[in-house]
C-alpha angles and dihedrals in degrees: 000000000000117000118236122236131289089020094068092056093042093047090053087068091063124095112264098252092056093045091052088051093053092047092050088052093049090052088052092055102266118134138210115250094184146327109226144174126232134046124044091018125074120251086260095048142055144214132238113213114205124205095225136026118277112263116266099251089059096036096100145067123281133182090277105027126055119207123205122183107222134176114200134124094266104048144340117214122028131198121196142151129243094277091055092211096118128043141187108209132196121215119269122274119258113272117270119247115277114273120252099253093190090060094044091051091048092050090051096053106111124226115248094242096051092047094054090050092049091051090052095051091048091050091054099042103031102095093046090048092050092050091050095050093047090052092052093046100056098138124214120198111243117246113260112243115255112255119258113254110257095240096040101086128041123182132191120176136169129178091276106026146039137199127192125188117187124183113202143160129231135167092222118098119249098264091055093056087046094052092049090054092047090053089054097043102032093225131106120241122227111227123209142152115254118182088342095307127114105245125181120193139188139159112209123180113228123186093334100316126099116228117201105205131189123185112192127191097218103178147343112232124190095263107013142020129245123225144170130207119199120190125185128181138165132197095183089123092056124092114272090242090065098048093098090051094054094044088053096049092045091063092043092052093047091052090047094050093048099039095114098044121102110224116231141159118273117265124260115267096248092059095059105088118032136143091258090051091053091049091052091048090052091049091051093048089054098039092105102015089121091057094080097132143041090247092054093052093047090051089052091052092047093049094045094050091050086057091054105279118136147177117241138177128181140189141160092278096047132279148229135272122193112191146145114255096194097271108032140018112246142177124223120193113193133184127041094000110028119192142162130208128181118197112223095208139018091247091056090051096051091047091052091046090053092052094045091058099034096109095040094054095049101040092109094056102037129183084025124067127234119238119274090250094053092045091054094046088052091049088051088056088054093054113107119218 
């Protein structure tokens, strides 16, 4: 069956195994209730909520999809991939019969001897317990957040579009700000000089909407750097019934992407182009000039991991750590389904790492795949020092 809008666009963001599961269910007569952000999906993912439980022949784990039987008010079974960013959820199970309150009350009635012993213990230990609790609960009023500078944030919004422009300051050089955004968005920025200023642009697609982003290095001050981030998006092509949804998530995504930036007024014009500014631009342009091949990126990853870097994912059932133990690369899965894999060779490790992040690195171009060089650069962004 044909997917209604905006479900078709949103489902295109999902990893191929989950998308195929949903399509098989739709062919079998199931329907999509909603595609939503938030729990249990990661901020960069989403969840498909189905109207009925998945058919028995597909209600299991496979090599690419993990199935978990749940029983909570929001959903029953869940299907996800190793990254745990996207989910397919079944409807919640029917409520269980009401409990027998008479039986519960009877079971809770204390025996006289036990009650007397409890009262004696509380009489002896009560003052000490109260003092301990009071000491642990001394409350300190949280500091109030500093007000945003008047000229730091600009917003423009119509019924079908939104533009946000944030001026901020950061001690990190431009390429480190760029790399942090690339890690969040899983898309590489293109750097260029525009009117003498270093400008980095990208257009990631996030949950069915395209976001045009421009990170600009505005000025190099003596002890910090001035930047601006402009984000523009439009949902004019979406059905009118989904406009509120896209407006809401546009604000949420902008807040998420700028969560670590310190808002500040834009710099004065005379500070924009200086010799120090030009030197910082040159350093940023050349920061990864040596990473001009897949092999070069792989060597960088291997060397960093042997110095203590790692790859990690986490979710409510556990997570995965990929590290170097001094002699071999290995993967440890913890939580509901613990596992441990030691890779015999460096080649075997690199092949496994590429497969592990295949869906993550191509989520912005699904159903296409990014080039191998782009995929490895994005994986480099995910590595933690």
